[in-house]
C-alpha positions in Angstrom: 49.6 44.4 3.1 53.0 45.5 4.6 51.3 46.5 7.9 49.5 43.2 8.1 52.8 41.3 7.6 54.4 43.4 10.3 51.6 42.4 12.7 52.1 38.8 11.8 55.8 39.0 12.4 55.1 40.5 15.9 52.6 37.7 16.5 55.3 35.2 15.5 57.7 36.7 18.0 55.1 36.5 20.7 54.5 32.8 19.8 58.2 32.0 19.9 58.5 33.6 23.4 55.6 31.5 24.7 56.9 28.1 23.4 60.5 28.6 24.5 61.4 26.5 27.5 62.4 23.0 28.4 61.7 21.5 25.0 63.7 24.1 23.1 66.6 23.8 25.5 66.6 20.0 25.1 66.5 20.4 21.3 69.5 22.7 21.4 71.5 20.2 23.4 70.4 17.4 21.1 71.5 19.3 18.0 74.9 19.9 19.6 75.3 16.3 20.7 74.2 14.8 17.4 76.7 17.0 15.6 79.3 15.3 17.6 77.8 11.9 16.7 78.0 12.6 13.0 81.4 14.2 13.0 83.2 11.9 15.5 84.0 8.4 14.4 84.3 6.9 17.9 81.2 5.9 20.0 80.0 8.4 22.5 77.6 8.2 25.4 75.4 11.3 25.3 71.7 11.5 25.9 69.7 12.2 22.7 66.3 12.1 24.3 63.7 14.7 23.3 60.5 15.3 25.0 57.7 13.9 22.9 54.6 16.1 22.9 51.4 15.4 20.9 50.1 19.0 21.1 49.4 20.4 17.6 51.4 23.5 18.3 54.6 21.5 18.8 54.0 19.2 15.9 53.5 22.3 13.7 56.8 23.8 15.0 58.5 20.5 14.0 57.0 20.9 10.5 58.2 24.4 10.2 61.7 23.4 11.4 61.9 20.7 8.8 61.0 23.0 5.8 63.2 25.7 7.1 66.1 23.2 7.1 65.4 22.6 3.4 65.5 26.3 2.7 68.5 27.1 4.9 71.2 27.0 2.2 69.3 27.3 -1.1 71.5 28.1 -4.1 68.9 28.2 -6.9 66.4 30.8 -8.2 64.6 28.2 -10.3 60.9 28.1 -9.5 60.7 24.4 -10.2 63.5 23.6 -7.8 62.3 25.9 -5.1 58.8 24.3 -5.3 60.5 21.0 -4.5 61.5 22.5 -1.1 58.0 23.5 -0.1 55.1 21.5 1.3 52.7 19.8 -1.1 49.0 20.9 -1.1 48.1 17.6 0.7 50.4 18.3 3.6 48.8 18.9 7.0 48.7 22.6 7.9 49.5 23.5 4.3 48.2 27.1 4.3 49.7 27.9 7.7 53.0 26.4 6.7 53.3 28.5 3.6 52.4 31.6 5.5 54.9 30.8 8.2 57.6 30.1 5.6 56.8 33.4 4.0 57.2 35.3 7.3 60.4 33.5 8.0 61.8 34.4 4.6 60.8 38.1 5.1 62.6 37.9 8.5 65.7 36.4 6.9 65.9 39.1 4.2 65.5 41.8 6.9 68.2 40.2 9.0 70.6 40.2 6.1 69.9 43.8 5.3 70.4 44.8 8.9 73.8 43.0 8.9 74.9 44.9 5.9 73.8 48.3 7.3 75.5 47.6 10.7 78.8 46.0 9.6 81.2 48.3 7.8 83.9 45.7 7.6 82.3 43.6 4.8 84.5 43.1 1.8 83.4 43.2 -1.8 83.3 39.4 -1.8 81.1 39.5 1.3 78.8 42.0 -0.3 78.5 40.0 -3.5 77.6 36.9 -1.5 75.1 38.9 0.6 73.5 40.2 -2.6 73.1 36.7 -4.0 71.5 35.6 -0.8 69.0 38.5 -0.8 68.2 37.8 -4.5 67.6 34.1 -3.9 65.4 34.7 -0.9 63.4 37.4 -2.7 62.9 34.9 -5.5 61.7 32.4 -2.9 59.3 34.9 -1.5 57.9 35.5 -5.0 57.5 31.7 -5.5 55.8 31.3 -2.1 53.4 34.2 -2.9 52.6 32.6 -6.3 52.2 29.2 -4.8 49.8 30.5 -2.1 47.6 31.7 -4.9 48.1 28.7 -7.2 48.6 25.5 -5.2 48.2 23.6 -8.4 51.8 24.6 -9.3 52.8 21.3 -7.7 51.2 18.5 -9.6 48.8 16.2 -7.7 50.0 12.7 -6.9 53.6 13.5 -6.1 55.7 10.4 -6.3 59.1 10.9 -4.8 61.9 8.3 -5.3 63.0 6.2 -2.3 66.7 5.2 -2.1 67.4 2.5 0.4 70.6 3.1 2.2 73.1 0.2 2.5 75.3 -0.5 5.5 79.0 -0.4 5.3 78.9 -4.2 4.7 76.6 -3.8 1.7 73.3 -5.0 3.3 70.2 -3.0 2.6 69.6 -1.4 6.0 65.8 -0.8 5.9 65.1 -4.3 4.6 67.3 -5.7 7.4 65.4 -3.7 10.0 62.1 -5.2 8.9 63.2 -8.6 9.9 63.1 -7.6 13.6 59.9 -5.6 13.5 56.5 -7.2 14.4 54.3 -7.6 11.3 51.5 -5.9 13.0 53.5 -2.7 12.7 53.9 -3.0 9.0 50.8 -0.9 8.1 52.2 1.9 10.3 55.6 1.7 8.5 53.8 1.6 5.1 51.9 4.8 6.0 55.2 6.5 7.0 56.9 5.5 3.8 53.9 6.6 1.8 54.1 10.0 3.4 57.7 10.4 2.2 56.7 9.1 -1.2 53.8 11.6 -1.6 55.6 14.5 0.1 53.3 14.9 3.1 55.9 13.7 5.6 53.8 12.5 8.5 54.7 14.1 11.9 58.1 15.1 10.4 60.9 16.3 12.6 64.3 17.6 11.6 66.5 16.7 14.6 70.0 15.9 13.3 72.7 18.5 12.6 72.8 18.4 8.8 69.9 17.2 6.8 68.7 14.0 8.4 65.0 14.0 9.6 62.4 11.5 10.6 58.7 10.8 10.1 56.8 9.4 13.0 53.7 7.4 14.0 53.4 8.7 17.5 50.7 6.2 18.5 52.6 3.1 17.3 56.1 4.3 18.0 57.4 3.6 14.5 60.0 6.0 13.0 61.7 6.3 9.6 65.0 8.2 9.3 65.5 9.9 5.9 67.4 12.5 4.1 66.7 14.5 0.9 69.4 13.7 -1.6 67.9 15.1 -4.7 65.0 17.3 -5.9 62.6 14.3 -5.6 64.8 11.7 -4.1 64.9 10.6 -0.5 67.4 8.3 1.2 65.6 5.9 3.6 68.3 5.5 6.3 66.5 3.2 8.8 63.2 1.9 10.1 62.9 1.9 13.9 60.5 1.5 16.8 60.8 3.8 19.7 59.1 1.9 22.6 59.3 4.7 25.3 60.2 8.3 25.4 63.4 7.4 27.3 64.4 4.5 25.1 68.2 4.2 25.3 68.3 1.5 22.6 66.5 3.8 20.2 69.0 6.6 20.9 72.0 4.3 20.3 70.5 2.9 17.1 69.8 6.4 15.7 73.4 7.4 16.5 74.8 4.4 14.8 72.6 4.9 11.7 73.6 8.5 11.5 77.3 7.5 11.6 76.8 4.7 9.0 74.9 7.1 6.7 77.7 9.7 6.8 80.2 6.9 5.9 78.3 5.6 2.9 76.8 8.9 1.6 79.7 9.8 -0.6 79.6 6.5 -2.4 75.8 6.7 -2.6 76.0 10.0 -4.3 78.6 8.7 -6.8 76.4 5.6 -7.5 73.4 7.9 -8.2 75.3 9.3 -11.2 76.0 5.9 -12.7 74.1 4.0 -15.4 71.9 1.3 -14.0 71.4 3.0 -10.7 67.8 3.9 -11.3 66.9 0.3 -12.3 68.5 -1.0 -9.1 66.9 1.7 -7.0 63.5 0.9 -8.5 64.0 -2.8 -7.8 65.0 -2.3 -4.2 62.0 0.0 -3.6 59.7 -2.7 -5.1 61.2 -5.2 -2.8 60.5 -2.9 0.2 56.8 -2.6 -0.7 56.6 -6.3 -1.2 58.2 -7.1 2.1 55.6 -4.8 3.8 52.6 -6.7 2.5 50.9 -8.4 5.4 48.8 -10.9 3.4 51.8 -13.3 3.4 52.8 -13.8 7.1 56.0 -15.5 6.0 57.2 -12.5 4.0 59.9 -10.6 5.8 62.5 -8.0 5.1 64.8 -10.4 3.3 62.8 -10.5 0.1 65.5 -8.4 -1.6 68.0 -11.2 -1.4 65.5 -13.8 -2.5 64.3 -11.8 -5.5 67.9 -10.8 -6.4 68.9 -14.4 -6.6 65.9 -15.3 -8.7 66.8 -12.4 -11.1 70.3 -13.6 -11.9 
């Protein structure tokens, strides 16, 4: 089995060598630039464009990058919590994803061990931290192996919680966005939201420094920015339409949304701990699904305000 894994690791290196190039260089630039967007309060005029490619290989690499971002700084050895970070059985490329995540975890453990053996300046504190990281990743490896044999470890019909992110003025951003999106795109948006809800994350891409990602309908141009804020809770940051691959308006809006999200996130996390939050969250999510129904052509994204007034 060890020899087989070594062969797979070599194949993985070969694959990485083949797919490196313009797209990866652009992505590296994008990550650097978006880090500046999130950490710098003033507007900046950098180019956040990424080459869109419909090839399965690139979509798969985007999936891998998303799940690796979830696993980057894990602090738990709990099987239940680790399973939340892995793809659900209904996810596209499920088997290949799990195998790739297993190989990347093996690679990470090896890299940590190599660091320890090569660096004789590590302090006792450093070594303690390193040991914790090795233990956590070995536990993750055990969980992945078990999950590969028993996909039923994650219950069917996953139902994640959606938290609608407000603006700094208190408006519910996703509902506000719906007001300016053509109704004929609502089914596409519904499908993307459902993929966050059921944990399959359609055409997911992790492209912000930090934890922000997006799900995409490549044929209709719809995008939903989101962030994982709890084991089964996801903040819906914004609903957008990218009309072209070089859409400056889209780049500007994603930058502004990232900036707004970083501003309201501390307050959002505090609110999540308060009594009554779950009831309000459930109500807002219900309003979102109601707003997306296309049988009533007059129904738009402002249903939250209408329903809220009626409920008083």
